[in-house]
C-alpha positions in Angstrom: 0.3 0.0 0.0 2.9 2.5 0.7 4.7 1.3 -2.2 1.6 2.5 -4.4 0.8 5.5 -2.9 5.0 6.8 -3.2 4.6 6.1 -6.5 1.1 7.7 -7.2 2.8 10.9 -5.6 6.1 10.5 -7.6 4.0 10.3 -11.2 1.5 13.0 -9.7 4.9 15.3 -9.1 6.4 14.4 -12.3 3.3 15.1 -14.2 2.7 18.9 -12.3 6.7 19.9 -12.8 6.7 18.4 -16.4 3.6 21.0 -17.1 4.8 23.9 -15.2 7.8 23.7 -17.1 6.3 23.5 -20.0 3.7 26.4 -19.5 6.3 28.9 -18.5 8.2 28.0 -22.2 5.1 28.2 -23.9 4.5 31.6 -22.4 8.1 32.4 -22.7 8.1 31.9 -26.9 5.5 33.7 -27.8 7.8 37.1 -27.7 10.6 37.1 -29.9 12.1 40.1 -30.8 15.3 40.1 -32.9 16.6 41.9 -29.8 15.9 39.2 -27.6 17.7 36.5 -29.8 20.3 35.7 -27.3 18.0 35.9 -24.3 15.6 33.5 -26.2 19.1 30.9 -26.8 19.7 31.3 -23.2 16.6 30.6 -22.0 15.8 27.4 -24.6 19.7 26.5 -23.0 18.4 26.3 -20.0 15.1 24.9 -20.4 17.0 22.0 -22.3 19.6 21.4 -19.5 16.1 21.5 -17.1 14.6 19.1 -19.3 17.4 16.6 -19.1 17.5 16.9 -15.1 13.9 16.1 -15.5 14.7 13.1 -18.2 17.6 11.8 -15.8 15.2 12.4 -12.7 12.2 9.9 -14.2 15.1 6.9 -15.9 15.8 7.1 -12.0 12.1 6.8 -10.8 11.5 4.0 -13.8 14.6 2.1 -12.5 13.3 2.0 -8.7 9.9 1.0 -9.5 11.6 -1.9 -12.0 13.6 -2.7 -9.1 10.5 -3.0 -6.6 8.4 -5.0 -8.9 10.9 -7.4 -9.9 11.3 -7.6 -5.5 8.0 -7.4 -4.9 5.4 -9.9 -4.3 2.2 -7.9 -4.1 -1.3 -8.2 -5.7 -1.2 -5.3 -7.3 1.3 -6.2 -9.6 -0.2 -4.8 -12.6 -0.8 -1.7 -11.2 2.6 -1.2 -11.2 3.0 -2.2 -14.1 0.6 0.4 -15.7 2.5 3.0 -13.7 5.6 2.1 -15.1 4.2 2.7 -18.5 2.4 6.0 -17.8 6.6 7.3 -16.3 7.9 5.4 -19.8 5.6 7.8 -21.8 6.4 10.8 -19.9 9.8 10.4 -20.3 9.7 9.3 -24.2 7.0 12.6 -24.5 10.4 14.6 -22.6 12.7 13.1 -25.2 10.8 14.3 -28.2 10.4 17.9 -26.6 13.8 18.1 -25.7 14.9 17.2 -29.5 12.8 19.9 -30.7 14.9 22.1 -28.1 17.9 21.2 -29.3 16.9 21.4 -32.9 15.7 25.2 -32.2 18.6 26.0 -30.4 20.9 24.8 -33.7 18.8 27.1 -35.9 19.4 29.7 -33.6 23.3 29.2 -33.4 23.2 28.8 -37.8 21.4 32.0 -38.1 23.5 34.1 -34.7 27.1 32.6 -35.2 
């Protein structure tokens, strides 16, 4: 029971954190002026670094969940497997978003050497 509660809390924290970061980025990216390109680049770079940290944290959670399921005699293994699937989906979404940010950073670097 404690395992399930801690897993649910971790997944909720990950989801809320991802939503907050994404909302902040989307809000900031709407106002692009030519003098602010370097600022935009710095913001994207910071965002990329934060996404990488979140991705590493999600990977650690995934490893921990998989370890717990291997060493568990719990009857709720299917529920834990579903939670692992959710974490994997979040990781994949973050990877896709990270790739987009890296692409935008590359484009900015190419246009402003």
